[in-house]
N, C-alpha and C positions, 0 to 999 in steps of 0.2 A: 539559489543554494541546494541541493538534492541532499536526502539522506543517505550518510553511509550505512553499508553494512553493519559496522559496530553499534552505530545509533538506532539502526534500524533493531538489533536484537536487542539492545539494552533499553530503548526506550520504548516501543512499539507494544509489548506486553500491557505497560503500565498507561501507556496512551489507550490501550484499546478497554482496557477497565474502566478508566475514567469515561470513556465515550460511553459503555454501556450501562453507565450508572445514571445519567443524566436524560433530563427530560426532551423533549423536541425542540425546543428554543435553544437550550444547553448545548445538543448537538451541532447544532446551527451552527453556533458560534465558534462553536470547535471546529469544525469543517472549515468556517471561513477562515480561521487562524492559520489553520494547516496548509490550506491552499494558497495564502499569502506567504508563509514564511516558506516553506518548499517547492513552490509554482506547482504543485500539482492539479491534477483536473480533480472536479470535484467528487465524480462516480468513480475514481483509482482510490482518492483518501476514503470514501466510504467502504470500498472493498477491503482496503488495509484495515482501517478499524473494526470492521465485521469478522476478520479473520478469515475472508473468502477468498485470498489468493495462497496458491502453495509457495513453497521456497521455492526457489532457483534453482535445480537439479545442477547448472552449469552445464548442462549437454548444450551441444548446438543442434539445430533441425539440419537431419539428413538431406543432402545435395539431390533433388531430383531429376536432373540432368541426365544420369545413366538410368534411364527406364528400361525396361528389357522388354523391347518390341517383335 
């Protein structure tokens, strides 16, 4: 189950606060739970909880097939 946009905007700030207040063992357990529940990679979950990922802008990556040569 992936986290929906609504869930991310509602729960992510709360999870970030809880994560920041925990000690090393508590953070590890919290990461285990999030990775198991949402099927995230551990590194991605850490980035989410530390606030390291910028919000998606919704813009697509430009097509590089039309290069100017």
